[in-house]
C-alpha positions as a Python dict, from the first residue, in 0.01 Angstrom:
ca = {
    (1, 'M'): (0, 0, 0),
    (2, 'F'): (178, 345, -65),
    (3, 'F'): (51, 728, 24),
    (4, 'C'): (161, 1050, -145),
    (5, 'F'): (248, 1311, 77),
    (6, 'S'): (-91, 1471, -23),
    (7, 'E'): (-286, 1191, 77),
    (8, 'L'): (-91, 1182, 433),
    (9, 'Y'): (-162, 1588, 445),
    (10, 'Q'): (-500, 1616, 350),
    (11, 'M'): (-604, 1296, 623),
    (12, 'T'): (-404, 1450, 894),
    (13, 'N'): (-615, 1826, 793),
    (14, 'R'): (-883, 1654, 788),
    (15, 'L'): (-789, 1458, 1178),
    (16, 'A'): (-677, 1745, 1294),
    (17, 'N'): (-1010, 1941, 1238),
    (18, 'V'): (-1218, 1611, 1381),
    (19, 'L'): (-952, 1657, 1674),
    (20, 'R'): (-1097, 2055, 1728),
    (21, 'S'): (-1438, 1963, 1676),
    (22, 'H'): (-1394, 1767, 1984),
    (23, 'S'): (-1229, 2058, 2190),
    (24, 'V'): (-868, 1940, 2185),
    (25, 'K'): (-649, 2229, 2162),
    (26, 'C'): (-258, 2367, 2262),
    (27, 'G'): (-111, 2187, 2516),
    (28, 'D'): (-422, 1937, 2602),
    (29, 'R'): (-277, 1533, 2621),
    (30, 'V'): (-391, 1291, 2401),
    (31, 'V'): (-306, 953, 2398),
    (32, 'I'): (-280, 713, 2035),
    (33, 'Y'): (-363, 333, 2016),
    (34, 'M'): (-346, 179, 1706),
    (35, 'P'): (-198, -68, 1542),
    (36, 'V'): (128, 57, 1339),
    (37, 'M'): (-53, 212, 940),
    (38, 'P'): (-65, 585, 768),
    (39, 'L'): (-410, 662, 1027),
    (40, 'S'): (-187, 670, 1315),
    (41, 'V'): (86, 879, 1139),
    (42, 'A'): (-128, 1074, 1046),
    (43, 'A'): (-315, 1133, 1392),
    (44, 'M'): (48, 1170, 1556),
    (45, 'M'): (76, 1505, 1281),
    (46, 'A'): (-239, 1619, 1352),
    (47, 'C'): (-226, 1682, 1740),
    (48, 'V'): (120, 1827, 1640),
    (49, 'R'): (-30, 2086, 1431),
    (50, 'I'): (-286, 2181, 1658),
    (51, 'G'): (-23, 2150, 1996),
    (52, 'A'): (-160, 1858, 2155),
    (53, 'L'): (72, 1671, 2300),
    (54, 'H'): (72, 1330, 2227),
    (55, 'S'): (183, 950, 2314),
    (56, 'V'): (177, 673, 2135),
    (57, 'V'): (37, 335, 2239),
    (58, 'F'): (62, 43, 1998),
    (59, 'A'): (-158, -226, 1948),
    (60, 'G'): (63, -470, 2061),
    (61, 'F'): (-2, -294, 2487),
    (62, 'S'): (-227, -461, 2701),
    (63, 'A'): (-520, -294, 2838),
    (64, 'D'): (-337, -292, 3157),
    (65, 'A'): (-37, -129, 2971),
    (66, 'L'): (-251, 143, 2867),
    (67, 'A'): (-468, 186, 3172),
    (68, 'T'): (-95, 276, 3342),
    (69, 'R'): (-12, 508, 3040),
    (70, 'I'): (-296, 718, 3078),
    (71, 'K'): (-323, 802, 3417),
    (72, 'D'): (91, 810, 3423),
    (73, 'C'): (41, 1098, 3205),
    (74, 'K'): (-321, 1214, 3306),
    (75, 'I'): (-424, 1185, 2920),
    (76, 'W'): (-791, 1377, 2873),
    (77, 'Y'): (-866, 1222, 2508),
    (78, 'C'): (-754, 848, 2340),
    (79, 'L'): (-738, 812, 1964),
    (80, 'W'): (-787, 398, 1895),
    (81, 'D'): (-916, 162, 1601),
    (82, 'S'): (-1155, -27, 1710),
    (83, 'I'): (-971, -399, 1537),
    (84, 'C'): (-636, -483, 1448),
    (85, 'L'): (-504, -796, 1223),
    (86, 'R'): (-227, -931, 1413),
    (87, 'K'): (-66, -1283, 1246),
    (88, 'F'): (-399, -1329, 1075),
    (89, 'E'): (-644, -1294, 1368),
    (90, 'M'): (-873, -988, 1454),
    (91, 'L'): (-760, -848, 1791),
    (92, 'L'): (-1063, -670, 1888),
    (93, 'L'): (-863, -302, 2065),
    (94, 'H'): (-1184, -97, 2246),
    (95, 'F'): (-1218, -383, 2482),
    (96, 'S'): (-893, -246, 2588),
    (97, 'V'): (-962, 95, 2572),
    (98, 'F'): (-1322, 85, 2781),
    (99, 'S'): (-1123, -125, 2982),
}
């Protein structure tokens, strides 16, 4: 899968506008809980664009590890992907976020 810069730029701007519409502003803390994919890169760049601090927790981490990072950093917002494919099986990530 390949993306050109303009596609990543558009994805970043759209995601930054979504974050702004949910009242994320400069200095807010956001955790990004996604597998390695272009959307996770766009999420990081969108946080940088609006000045929000971001912490990346990749999808291989457990619910306890995610909860520890959220509590330690006093995170206000969480971006996640609901499903991840790992070794040909589906992982449901939203259960880790809500537990």
